N, C-alpha and C positions, 0 to 999 in steps of 0.2 A: 293578730294577737293583742292589739291594743292601739291606742292613739300614738302617732309619731310625735315625739317631743324633743328630739335632739337632732341637730343637723351637722353635716360634714361637708367640707369643700375639698376639691381636688387641688393638690399642690404639685405642679410640674417639677420634675427633677431632670436636670440635663446630665444624664449619665455619659461618661466619657467612653464607655464601651460601645463601639459602633453597632454591633448586633448582639443584643443580649439573648442568650439561649433560654430555654425553659427554666423558670425559677420554681423549683420544687419545694424549697424550704427557705425561711428567712428568720434572722435573729439579729440582735444588736448587742454590742459589748458595753462596758462601763463608760466608754467615751462616745457612745452612740455611733461608732463605726458600724456599717451594715455588712453582715455576712450572709451570703445566700448560696444555696446548693443548686447545682445544675446537672444536666445529664451528659455534660461534656467530659473530655479526658481529664481536665482539671476541675474537680467537683466543687471546690469552695472558692468563691470570689469575694474579696473584701474591698469595700469602698469607704471613703470618709462620709460624714453625714450629708454632704452635698452631692454625693454620687461619683466622686473622683476616684479612679482606680488606685488601690494601694498595693495589693498582692493577690496571688492565688496559691492554693496548696492542695496536697492530696493527689497530685497527678499520678495516674496509673493504678491507684489503689482501689477504686470503686468501680462497680458495674451499674449501679442504679442509686445514686445519692438522692434520697427521698425526703429527708427531714433534717433539721439542725436545731440544737439548743446550746446555750451558753450559760455557765454558772457564774457566781459572783466573783470568782477569781479569773474570769475570762478564759477558762478552758472551754473548748469547743467540742461538741458531740455530734457526729454525723451518722445518721441511720442509712445503712446500705441495704436496700430491699433484696437485691439479687445475691449479694454475698452473705446475707443473713447475719449481720452483726452491727455493732455500733463502734465506730472508730473515735478515739479521743485524741485531740490535738491541743497543743498550746495555742495561744492567740497568734503566735508567729507562724504556726503551721507545722511544728514538730510533732510527729506521731508519738504519743506517750502512753497509749493503752488501747485495748480492744475488749469489748464486752461481747461474749458469744464466741463461737468457733467459726471463723470464716469458711464459707462454702460448704457448710454442713447443716442444712435445714433439717429440723425435726420432722418426722413423718406424721402428718395429720390426715393423710388420705387425700389431700388436695391434689387436683390435676390441673396443671397449667395455670396456677394462681386463680382458679375459679372458686369463689367462696361457696358456691352451691355444692361442691364436691367434698367439702371438708367433712370428715367422719368424726374426728375428736379434736379437742384442743390439747395443746402441749405447753409445757413450761419453758421450752426453748423456741428460738425464732423460726418462723416460716414466712418470709417476705414481710418484714416489719415496715412501717410507714413513717411515723412521727415520734417525737420525743418532747417531753416537758421536764424542766429542771426546777426543783424546789429551791427556795432561798438557802435552805440548810444543806443543799447539795444532792439530795436524793433525786432519782430519775424515775419517770414513768414513761413507758414505751408502748405505743399502739402497734399491735401485731395481729393481723393487718390483712393481707391478701390471702395468705395460705394458712392462717390461724385465726382464732377468734378469742383473743386474749389481751389483757393489759398486764404488763410486767412492771413490778416495782423493784428497783435496784438501789443500792447505796452508791454514792458518788465514786467509790473506788471499785465498783463492779461486782459487789456481792449481791446475789439474788436474795430478795426478801420475801416476795409473795407474787403470785399470779392469780388472775381470776377471769372468768368468762367462758362461755361455750357457744357453739354455733346455733343459730336460731333467731326467732323474733320475739321470744318471751322476755319478761323483765330480767335484766342481768345477762341476757344473751346478745350476741353480736353477729351482724353480717357486714363485713369489711370494717374493721376497727381502724379508721384512717387517721384520726387526729386525737390529741389529748392536751388538756390544759389544766393547770393546778391553781387553786385558790389558796395562797399562803396564809390568808387571814382566817379562813373558816375551816381549813383542813379538808377541802373537797377536791375531787378529781372529776373533771368534766370530759366525757368521752364522745367523740364523733362516731356514731354508729351509722355509717354512711348509707348503706343500702336498705336499712330499716327506716331511714329518713327521720332520725331523732338524735337528741343528745341525752345521754344518761349520766346522772351525777351520783358519785360514790364517795364514801369516806376513804381515807388513805389505806384502810384495811380491806377495801373492796365491798363494803356494805352499801347496798343500793339505797339512795335517799330520794331521788326524784327522776322523772322522765319528762323531757320536753318533746312533744310530738310536732309534726308538720314543719320540720327543719329540712330544707330541700337538698338532700344529699350533702351533708356537712363534711368538709375536708379538713378543717383545722379551726382552732379557736384559741383565744387568750382572755385572761381576766385581768382587769386593772381597776382598782377601787371598787365601786359598786356596779361596774359595767362588764358585760360579757360580750365579746366580739366573735362572731361566728362567720367563717367563710363558707359559702355554699356553692357547690358545683352546678346546681340546678338540674333541670330535667330535659333541656332542649337538645343537648348534644350527646353523642355517644363517645365514650373514651374508655380505654383499657379493653381487655378481651372478655369481660365478665358481666357487662352492665346493661345499660338502659336501652329500651326500644325507642328510638327517636320519634318524637311527635305524639307520644301518648298523653303527655301533659306539658305545660308550657311555663313553668317557673324558670326564669332566666338566672344565670349565675350572678351572685351579689354577695354583699356583706350585710348581715343584720346585727343590730346591737340590742341587747336585752338588759333588764335589771336582774337582780339575783333571784327574783320570783318567776322569771320567764316572761315578763311583760316586754313586748317589743317596743323599743324607743326610737329606733332609727333604721333606715336602709341606705346603703351606699351602692350605687350602680343602677343602670337602667337596662331596658331590653335591647338597646343599641350597643351590642357587644364590642364594636370596633371603636367606639368613641372614647376619648380620654375621660377617665373617671368611671368607666364601666368595665365589665369583665366578660371574657369568653369562657374562662374556666378558672375561677379563683381557687387556688390550691394551698396557700399558706398565708399566715397572718401573724404579725407581732406589733408591739407598740414600742416607740423609743421613750426616752426619759421626759420628753416634752408632751407625751401622750398623743403624738402623731401616729397614725395608723399606716403600716406598711403591708401591702398585699401583693403577693407573687402569683404568677399564673404559669401554667403549662399550655402554651397557645400557639406554637409553631405548627403549621399543617404537616401532617404525615398521613399518607394514604391509609395506613392500617388503623388509625385512630380517629380521624376526622370524618364524620358523616354529617353533617347536619343541621343547620338552621332552616326552618321552614322558608320556602321561597328565596333561599340563598342569603337571608339576612345575616350580616356580620361576616360574610365570606369575601369581602372586597380585597383582602390582602393588605389593607392599610391599618393594621393593628397597632395599638399603642405598645410601648415597652412592656416587658413582662414583669416589671416591678413598679408599683405606683404608691404614692403617698397622699394622705388625707389628714386634715385637721378639723377639729370641732369648731363651729362658729356659733 
């Protein structure tokens, strides 16, 4: 998409957690403490900026913590894909609200979270994935695996608007996996994962632009004039709905663009097991120093891992599931 003009370096973090589980979502609070969601019994883990464990919360509440967002008051929003709702917590972990009705997915016709079986979009959740929080407190939720919709809510949980339908046309979605908001320009960037593109909308859902050739984007964030996109890539198979391994060979990475869609930087190489590279980049955020935090879902499970060609990256010597980078 253009000449590479910005460079990043890997910054090792010595996490005190001996074995980090899958990191499905990541965010930082006003003090740059790191909050990440996992698929474990305790879905939210909090560390200080250096990676030292502070606390965990939400134990027993979630079935599939998939994304996380934090507002300017340090309230924490956790998207639960399987329970079909968003849980709101205080920064200390007190449950203070729920958006949506837990365990009551709206019928979109979807079978087994396969986006190809969706018949219609709905204004209620069906396996949502990610969330973005505006500075003013409004929420945008990517929904997701069993739906083809972006939902706009107020910070207190009032539904404002939803948009999107299944398909590959302009304004349509196949796996709405990630969402990011541009507080300066009033834009919503949506990771339309299986259509391999990012679509850009106004807050009211009006389509403004489409960036193509984004290799299965999972999450993104905007800071200043830069847009950071985490890409799952096309080499591996994950979930029950997706890619035929080996058909194309874009590896998982992070790409950085300007607001026009010009590519400025790449983070990560084809060596998925190396520090500073990715097997399956799944979530991304920036701290207040503009350092990039990238989380992965990368522990082997027989039902989701099939595949690097010739076994590349399958040595078992994978880096931690959360990595940090800074611009140089």
